[in-house]
N, C-alpha and C positions, 0 to 999 in steps of 0.2 A: 390503470396506468400509474406509474410511479413518477414522482417529481424528485429530482436531485438538486439540492442547493449546494453550490460550491464551485470554485474556479478550478478548471481542469489541471492546472499545474500543481495543485495540492494533492493530498491523499484522496481527493474526490475521484481522481482518475482510476483508482482501484475499484471503486463502486461502479463507475461507468463500464470498466472492462468486464466486471462480473455480469452486469446486466446484458452486455453484448454477447458474452459467452453463453448465457442462459437464453438468449433470444427474446428478451422481454422488452416491452414498450416502455419508454420513459421520456420525460421532458427534462431538459437541463436548464436551470436558472444559474448562470455563471456569476455568482456573487463572491466577493473576496472575504476571507476570514476577517473578523473584527469589525466588519461594516455594521452600520446601524440596522440594515435589513437582516443581516445574519443574526444579530443580537436579539431582534424581535422574536426569532424562532428558537434560537439557542443562546441563552444569556451568556455563555462562555465565549461566544463569538467564533467558535470552532466549526469548521466544515470537514467532511461532508455531513449533510442532513438528508435523510430519506423521508419523504412524505407519502403516505398512502391513506387518502381520506383524512380522517382526524388523527391518525397515528403518525407520530414523528419518532425517528430513531437517529441517534448520532453515533459516531465512531465508525471509521471505515471497516474495521474487522468485524464489529458487531453487525453492521449492515450486510456485509458479504455472507456471514454465517446465517443470518436471517433469510436472505434470498436463496442461498444454497439449500437450506433445510426446507423452505417452503416450496421451492420449484424443482427439487431433486436433481442437483448437479453440483459440481465443484467440490463436494465433500461426500464422504461415505455416510451411511446412515448412523445417526447418533446411537451410542451404546455399543458400537462394534469396535474391535481392536484396531482396525484400519483407521477409524475415525479418531480414536485415542492417539494414534501415531501422527495423524494429520494435525490434530490440535497441539500436540507437543511440539511439532515443527513450527506451527504458526506462532506459538508463544515464544519459542526460541528466537525466531526472526524478529519479533517485536522487541524482545529484550536485547538481543545482540547486534541488531542492525538499525532498526527504526529508532530506538531510544538514543543511539549515538548520533544519528543524523538530526534528530529533533534537538538534542543538547547543543549540537553545533549551530543549528538555526537560531536557537534562543540566544546564544552568545554572539551571534553575528548581527541579527536585526530585530529579534522579537522583544527581548528585554530592554528596559530603559538603559541607556549607555552607562550610567553609573553602576549598574548591576551586572554588566557583562564582564566575562573573563576573556581577555583578548588572546591569550596564548593557549587556549584550549584546543584549537583546531589540529595541531600536530599530534596531540595525544589521541583525539577522536579518530583521526585518519589512521594512525598506527593500529588502534584497537579494532577499527572496522576491518582493515585488511587482515589482521590476525583472525578475526571471526569468519571472514570469507574463506580463508585457508582451511580452517577447521570444518567449515560447512562443506567445502569441496571434498574433504576426506569421506564424508557421508553421502555424497551424491553418486548414486550407483546406477541410476536409470535415466530415462529421458525426462522424468519429472521428479520433483523432490521427494514425494511420498506416493508409493503405489504406481499403478500403470496408467493413471489418468491425470490430466492437467487439473490443477485445483487452486484453492485460495492461497496456499503457501507459494505457489509459483508466481501468482500475481504480486504478492508482497515482496518476494525476493527481487523480481524484475523491476518493481517500482523503486525499491531501495537502491538498486544498481543505477537506475536512471537518475535518482535524486543525488546520489554521490557524484555522478558525472556532471550534473547541472551545477553543483556547487564547487566544482573543480577539485574534488578529492580523487586522486588517481587510484584506480583499482588495479592491483598487480596480478591478481589471479585470473589467468586466461580462461580456465574452465568455467568460472562463475560468469565472466563476461560473455562467453559463448552461450551458456545456458540462457542468460537474459536476452541475448540477441535472438535466439531461436524462439523463445516465448513471445517476444514482441513481433515476430514475423507472422504470428497467428492472425487469421482474418479478422477476428473480433477486435484485436488491438489496432490493426491497420485501419479499420473503419473509424477509429478515434483520432487519427493523425490530423485531420483538418481542424480539430479543436485547438491545436497548438500553433496555428498560423495567425 
């Protein structure tokens, strides 16, 4: 059984969603990032953290890739062209969506006030929507890459939810629709009680 350290409203939800999709048993320890308990396990204070016996792994994408490779789902086999396309999309989403949302978070509440740039939000929102529009042009099927739900769909759906939670309006209806369809999946629906 896996243990997941992290509060569900953080990137921890990505890992929980992957575990649910893969049908794996896990235990959640909902600890906030930056807490003393988190820093005892990960000195950076960041979550999520996956624990498997003595093995500890951080970073939501690294954890999802580990679980997908180990349990055979959410990603194509390593070394295949489909996997290369999936990895390219994952890295694109991290660069073009996740990084902007994290920058916005840092300048909203993470960094000390004297190091925040208060007028960064409009620029981040504009660039995020531009990137959603570019992504929409490449969205040709029910899933981002290939014929099966995967890690990239989890990341995109999480980023859409993250943007909405911080009141960044997403103007691309196709992207909103895609995220809504992904969140309707039974695996994600089983996680909804964690948000109450």
